[in-house]
C-alpha positions in Angstrom: 11.4 -57.8 18.3 8.8 -56.7 20.8 6.6 -54.6 18.5 3.9 -54.2 21.0 6.2 -52.6 23.6 7.6 -50.2 21.0 4.0 -49.4 19.9 3.1 -48.6 23.5 6.1 -46.4 23.9 5.5 -44.5 20.7 1.8 -43.9 21.4 2.4 -42.6 24.9 2.5 -38.8 24.8 5.3 -36.8 26.3 6.3 -33.4 24.9 9.4 -31.8 26.4 8.8 -30.9 30.0 5.6 -33.1 30.2 7.2 -36.6 30.0 5.3 -38.0 33.0 3.1 -40.6 31.1 6.2 -41.9 29.3 8.1 -42.1 32.6 5.3 -44.1 34.2 5.0 -46.5 31.2 8.8 -47.2 31.3 8.8 -47.5 35.1 6.1 -50.3 35.0 8.0 -52.1 32.3 11.4 -52.2 34.1 10.7 -52.0 37.8 11.1 -55.8 38.4 14.4 -56.0 36.5 16.5 -53.4 38.4 18.0 -53.0 41.9 16.8 -49.5 42.3 14.8 -46.8 40.4 14.4 -43.1 41.1 13.1 -39.9 39.5 15.3 -36.9 39.9 14.3 -33.2 40.4 14.1 -32.5 36.6 12.1 -35.7 35.9 14.8 -38.1 34.6 14.1 -41.8 35.3 17.3 -43.4 36.6 17.4 -47.2 37.0 20.4 -49.0 38.5 21.4 -52.6 37.8 24.2 -53.5 40.2 27.3 -55.4 38.8 28.7 -58.6 40.1 32.3 -57.4 40.6 34.0 -56.3 43.8 35.5 -53.2 42.3 32.7 -51.9 40.1 32.9 -49.0 37.6 29.9 -47.0 36.6 28.5 -47.3 33.0 25.5 -45.1 32.0 23.2 -45.6 29.1 21.1 -42.7 28.0 17.9 -42.3 25.8 15.7 -39.3 26.0 11.9 -39.7 26.6 10.6 -36.4 25.3 9.1 -35.9 21.9 8.8 -32.8 19.7 5.6 -30.9 20.0 4.2 -27.4 20.6 3.1 -25.1 23.3 0.1 -22.7 23.3 1.5 -19.2 22.8 -1.7 -17.2 22.1 -5.5 -17.6 22.0 -7.5 -15.0 20.1 -11.0 -13.7 20.9 -12.5 -16.0 18.2 -11.0 -19.0 20.0 -8.3 -19.9 17.5 -5.0 -21.0 19.1 -1.5 -20.1 18.0 1.5 -22.4 18.7 5.1 -22.1 19.6 7.3 -25.2 18.8 9.3 -27.1 21.4 12.0 -27.8 18.9 12.8 -27.8 15.2 9.5 -28.7 13.5 9.0 -27.5 9.9 5.7 -25.5 10.1 4.8 -26.7 6.6 4.1 -30.2 7.9 1.5 -28.9 10.4 -1.0 -27.7 7.8 -4.1 -29.9 8.1 -2.6 -32.0 10.9 -4.5 -33.2 13.9 -3.1 -32.6 17.4 -4.1 -33.1 21.0 -3.9 -30.4 23.7 -3.1 -31.8 27.2 -5.1 -30.0 29.8 -5.8 -30.7 33.5 -9.2 -31.9 32.5 -8.0 -34.3 29.8 -7.2 -34.2 26.1 -8.8 -31.7 23.6 -8.5 -32.4 19.9 -7.8 -29.8 17.3 -6.7 -29.4 13.7 -4.3 -26.8 12.1 -6.4 -24.8 9.6 -5.3 -23.0 6.5 -6.7 -21.0 3.7 -8.4 -23.4 1.3 -6.7 -23.9 -2.1 -9.7 -22.6 -4.1 -9.6 -19.3 -2.1 -5.9 -18.8 -2.5 -4.4 -16.2 -4.9 -1.1 -16.6 -6.7 0.8 -14.7 -4.0 -0.8 -16.9 -1.3 0.5 -20.2 -2.8 4.0 -18.8 -3.1 4.3 -17.9 0.6 6.2 -20.1 2.9 4.3 -21.1 6.0 5.4 -19.4 9.2 4.5 -20.1 12.8 3.0 -16.6 13.2 0.4 -17.6 10.6 -0.4 -21.1 11.9 -3.7 -21.5 13.9 -5.4 -24.4 15.6 -9.2 -24.9 15.3 -10.7 -26.8 18.2 -14.3 -26.2 17.2 -15.4 -23.3 19.4 -17.1 -20.0 18.7 -15.0 -17.8 21.0 -12.3 -17.6 23.7 -14.9 -18.1 26.5 -15.5 -21.6 25.2 -11.8 -22.2 25.1 -11.5 -21.1 28.8 -14.4 -23.5 29.8 -12.3 -26.4 28.3 -9.5 -25.6 30.7 -7.1 -24.6 28.0 -4.4 -22.1 29.0 -1.2 -20.6 27.7 1.8 -22.9 28.0 -0.1 -26.1 27.7 1.5 -28.7 25.4 0.3 -30.0 22.1 1.4 -33.3 20.5 0.7 -35.1 17.2 -2.3 -37.3 16.9 -0.7 -40.3 15.2 -0.8 -44.0 15.7 2.0 -46.6 15.3 1.8 -48.9 12.3 3.9 -51.3 10.3 4.9 -50.6 6.7 5.7 -53.7 4.6 7.7 -56.4 6.2 10.5 -54.6 8.1 9.5 -51.0 8.4 7.5 -49.1 11.1 5.9 -45.7 11.1 4.9 -43.5 14.0 5.3 -40.2 15.8 8.0 -40.2 18.5 10.3 -42.8 17.0 12.8 -40.1 18.0 13.5 -41.2 20.6 11.2 -44.0 21.8 13.3 -46.4 19.7 16.3 -45.4 22.0 14.1 -46.0 25.1 13.1 -49.4 23.6 16.8 -50.4 23.1 17.7 -49.4 26.7 14.7 -51.4 28.1 15.9 -54.5 26.1 19.5 -54.1 27.3 18.3 -53.6 30.9 16.4 -56.9 30.7 19.2 -58.9 29.1 22.5 -57.5 30.5 24.3 -58.4 33.7 27.9 -57.2 34.0 30.6 -57.0 36.6 30.2 -53.2 36.5 27.2 -51.1 37.7 24.8 -50.2 34.9 22.7 -47.0 35.1 19.9 -46.7 32.6 18.8 -43.1 32.2 15.6 -42.2 30.5 16.1 -38.5 30.2 13.9 -35.4 29.8 14.0 -32.2 27.8 16.6 -33.3 25.3 14.7 -31.6 22.4 14.9 -28.2 24.2 18.5 -28.0 25.2 19.9 -31.5 26.3 18.8 -30.6 29.9 18.0 -33.9 31.5 21.2 -35.6 30.4 23.3 -32.8 31.9 21.9 -33.1 35.5 21.7 -36.9 35.4 25.4 -37.2 34.3 26.5 -34.8 37.0 24.6 -37.0 39.6 26.0 -40.3 38.4 29.4 -39.2 37.2 29.9 -42.4 35.2 33.2 -43.8 34.0 31.7 -44.4 30.5 28.4 -43.6 28.8 26.5 -44.8 25.7 23.9 -42.5 24.2 21.2 -44.1 22.1 19.3 -41.8 19.8 18.0 -41.6 16.2 20.0 -40.4 13.2 18.5 -38.7 10.1 18.5 -41.1 7.3 19.2 -39.7 3.8 17.9 -42.5 1.6 14.9 -40.5 0.2 14.3 -38.5 -2.9 15.7 -35.0 -2.7 18.6 -35.8 -0.4 22.1 -36.2 -1.9 24.3 -38.9 -0.4 26.9 -36.2 0.2 24.4 -34.6 2.7 23.7 -37.9 4.4 25.1 -41.4 3.7 22.8 -43.1 6.2 20.2 -45.6 5.0 17.5 -47.7 6.6 18.3 -51.4 6.9 22.1 -50.9 6.8 22.6 -51.2 10.5 23.2 -49.0 13.6 25.0 -45.7 13.3 28.4 -45.1 15.0 28.3 -41.3 15.5 31.9 -40.2 14.8 31.3 -36.5 14.7 28.3 -34.4 15.7 27.4 -30.9 14.4 30.6 -30.6 12.3 32.8 -31.1 15.3 31.0 -28.4 17.4 29.3 -31.4 19.1 30.7 -34.6 20.4 33.7 -36.3 18.6 34.0 -40.0 19.5 37.5 -41.0 20.6 39.3 -42.9 17.9 40.0 -45.9 20.2 36.3 -46.1 21.2 35.1 -45.9 17.6 37.6 -48.6 16.5 36.5 -50.9 19.3 32.9 -50.6 18.3 33.9 -51.3 14.7 35.9 -54.3 15.9 32.9 -55.7 17.8 30.5 -55.1 14.9 32.9 -56.9 12.4 33.6 -59.8 14.8 29.9 -60.5 15.2 28.9 -59.7 11.6 26.7 -56.8 12.6 26.2 -54.2 9.8 27.0 -50.6 10.8 27.2 -47.1 9.4 29.5 -44.2 10.4 28.0 -40.7 10.6 29.7 -37.3 10.4 26.8 -35.0 11.3 26.4 -31.4 10.2 23.2 -30.9 12.0 22.4 -30.4 15.7 24.1 -32.1 18.6 22.6 -34.9 20.9 23.0 -35.7 24.6 26.4 -37.2 23.7 27.8 -33.6 23.4 26.7 -32.4 26.8 27.6 -35.7 28.6 31.2 -35.5 27.4 31.6 -32.1 29.1 30.3 -32.9 32.6 32.7 -32.5 35.5 36.2 -33.7 34.5 34.9 -35.1 31.2 33.2 -38.5 30.3 34.2 -41.0 27.7 31.2 -41.6 25.5 30.0 -43.6 22.5 27.1 -42.3 20.3 24.9 -45.1 18.9 22.2 -44.1 16.4 19.2 -45.7 14.8 18.5 -44.5 11.2 15.2 -42.7 11.0 13.4 -41.0 8.1 11.4 -37.8 8.5 12.6 -37.0 12.0 10.6 -34.4 13.9 7.4 -35.2 12.0 4.3 -37.3 12.8 5.4 -40.0 10.3 8.9 -41.0 11.3 10.0 -44.3 9.7 12.5 -46.8 10.9 13.6 -50.4 10.1 13.1 -53.2 12.6 16.4 -54.8 11.8 18.3 -51.6 12.6 16.7 -51.5 16.0 17.5 -55.1 16.7 21.1 -54.7 15.5 21.5 -51.6 17.6 20.5 -53.6 20.7 22.8 -56.4 19.7 25.8 -54.2 19.1 25.4 -52.3 22.3 25.0 -55.5 24.3 28.1 -57.2 22.8 30.2 -54.0 23.0 29.4 -53.6 26.7 30.2 -57.2 27.4 33.7 -56.8 25.8 34.3 -53.3 27.2 37.4 -53.0 29.3 37.4 -49.9 31.6 
């Protein structure tokens, strides 16, 4: 596994709507391996690897580039900054966290403050943290100093967190959701050559409404699509296996049902084919019936006359936090399963 590449992807910052640095990092990595590469109006990076056949179908592979983060919603006269989240981030995890603000002049560091424990009353400790009460301290005395730093409303904030390895097979970082998906697509792009055309879509704004995937699918109109994203692993204290049966180290996720059926439902024959390939090549796999939110898989299925899709997930603990954790073998097996499935796919 190319840990250095994954580290580079994870440590590059790209909150929804501000994915430019991630896009450039990926573009440099893949530009010599594709026949063409383009950026669309919304900011999706679309790379084409032409097939060898005379009558070529179109297969698209998707992974979103954006990460969860925050926007500046308000700045008070004392210079404290108040956030609005880009997606579902539990405000409790932000207390005492370091973040960066991306400005036109560069990065400005700040920390989310809170009322110290020794000053709290009983009623304070019982209150649940809400976004309206969260504030960022950037070390200034008033709003005039904030203005001098070039900080404005609407600018993005992202977690200050580095990539690291845990034990022998685990990794920890911000943005594993979904830079692991981007990593898998890059590996497939470098390794795969099929009779059909392959479109690799590194999409934008997934965390804020699945926007990039919608417009890219409409443009490509593929005959088939694979969506590679993370899936919330339930193998931690406090999570019952009836809530999530997914575990790190037990293989890639075949996403059978998203959002209790309100999201994508994988066709039975596609799911069975993925299972057949996994068993044939002795690749461990897990099947997910999700009750949470939907992924790009849902929106891609519904474009134009409808698209056949397969959802492939990588188990991840603590999603939408600065300390997401994944297993290296799951990432490697996800790449292997996607590669072999596509090689044996009959359209």
